N, C-alpha and C positions, 0 to 999 in steps of 0.2 A: 847537405841539408839534413841528413839524419842526425848529425852531431847536435844540432840545436833543439831537436824535438823534446828531449828530457827537460831541458831548461825552460822551454816554452810551457810544458805541462806544469812544472814547478811554479813558474810565474803566474799561470792561470789559477792554480790552487791558492797561492798567496793572495791574489786579487779577490778571489771569492771569499776567503776567510776575513780579510781586512775590510771588505765592503760593509759587512755587518757592524764592525767596530766603528767605522766612520759614521754610519747612521746613528749608532749609540752616542757618539761624542757630539753629534749635532743636536741631539734631543736633550742633553743634560747640561747643567751649568758649566761654564768653562773653568771656573775655579775648582769644581769637583774633579774634573778631568786632570787639571794640573796637580791637584792633591794626590790622586791615585798614581799618576805618573811619577811624582816626586817620591812616593813610597816605593815604587818599582826601582827608581834610581838608587834609593837607600839600600834596597835589596841587592842591587848590582854591586855597590861598594862593599856590602857585607860578604858577598861571594868572592870578591877580589881580595879581601883580607886573607882568605884561606888559600889563595893561589901561590904556588911556588914551582920550582922546576920539576918537582915530583908530581904536582897536580896541575900540569899545563892545561888540561881540558877545561879547568874552571874559567880560564880566560875567555873561552868561547861563550859561556853563559854570561859572563860579565859584559862582554862586548855586545851581545844581543840585547840584554836588558838595558844597558846604558844607551845604545844608539836609538832604540825605540823610545825610551823615556825622553831623551834630549830632543828628539824630533818633535814629539808630541807637546812637550813643555814649551819649546820655542814657538811653535805655531799657535798654541792656545794663549800664551802670554801676549803675542802680537794681537790676537783677537780681543783680549781683555783691554789692552791699551786702546785699540780702535773703538771699542764700545764705551769706554769711560772718558776719553779725551775728545774734545771737539774736533771736528774734521779738519779745520784749518790749522790745528796745532799738532796733528798726528805725526807728521814728519819730525817736528822738533822733539816731541816726546820720545819717539824711537831713537833719535840721535842721542838724547840725554841718557836714556836707558842703556843703550849699547856702549856709550862712552864710559859710563860708570862700570859696566861689566868688563870692558877692556882694561881699564885702570886696575880694577880688582884682580883680573887675571895676570896682569904684568907683575903686580906686587906679590901675588901668590907664587909666581914663578921664581922671583928673586928670593923670597923667604924659603921656599921648598928646596931650591938649589943649595942653599947654605945647609939646611937640615940634612939633605942627601949626602953632601960632602962629609958631614960629621959622622953619619951612619956608616958610610963606606970607609972612612978613615979609621973607624973603630972595628973594621973587619966584619961589617954587616951584622953587628950585634947591637941590641937595644935592651937595656936593663938585663944584660947577661943572656938574652935569648937570641937565637939566629933568626934574623929577619931580613927582608928586602925592602927597598924603598917604596915600592907600590903598595906593600902591606901597611906601612905606616901612614902613607898618604890616603889610602882607602879607608883606614880607620878614622882618620880626621874627617874625611869627606862624609863618611857614614854618620858621624856625630853631628856635623853641620846640617846635613840633609834631614836627619831625623828631627833636629831642633826646628828646622824650617817647616816640616810637616806638622809638628806640634804647635808652632806659632800660627800656621794657617788654620788649623783645626780649632784652636782655643781663642785666638785673638781676633782674627779677621771675621767679622760678622756683618758685612755690608751686603744686604740682600740684592741691591741693585747691581753690584759687581758679580755676585754669585749667579744671578739670573742672566747676566750678560746684556743687560739693557742699558 
C-alpha cells in the first residue's frame, strides 16, 4: 500500500493542475484551443529535430508535448465536427475524416519508409551532415504543422466554427 502513495499524490496533483485547463478550454473557442495545441505540436517537432543519442533527454520533452497536443487536438476536432455537422450526419462525417487521415497516414508511412532507407543506406548522412531519421521527419512535420497553424490563423475566419456554435 505504501508503494502507491507517491503515485496517488502525483495523480492528484496532475488532476488539480489540469482541472483549470479543462475549464479554460470549455470557455474558449474550440478552434483557438486547436490552434494553440497545434503550435505546441510544432514545438514538439522542433524539439525532436535536435534529439540524438547524445541528447536522449529531448525525447522526453518531445513525447510530453506531442501526447498532450495530440490528445487535445483530437478531442477538440471531434467537438468541432459535432458542432458544425448535423447530428444525423455526425457518424458519417467522423468516418470520412478518419478515413482520409488513415489513408494519409498509410501513404506517409510508405513514402517515409523509402526516404529512411535512402538515409540509412547513405550512412545516416543528409547533405553531408550526420542525421537520424526522426530528425528529418520531425523537420518535415514541423514545417507542415507550422504551415497548418499559419493557414488556421490567416485563412480560416468562420466565426460560427470559432465559437463552436
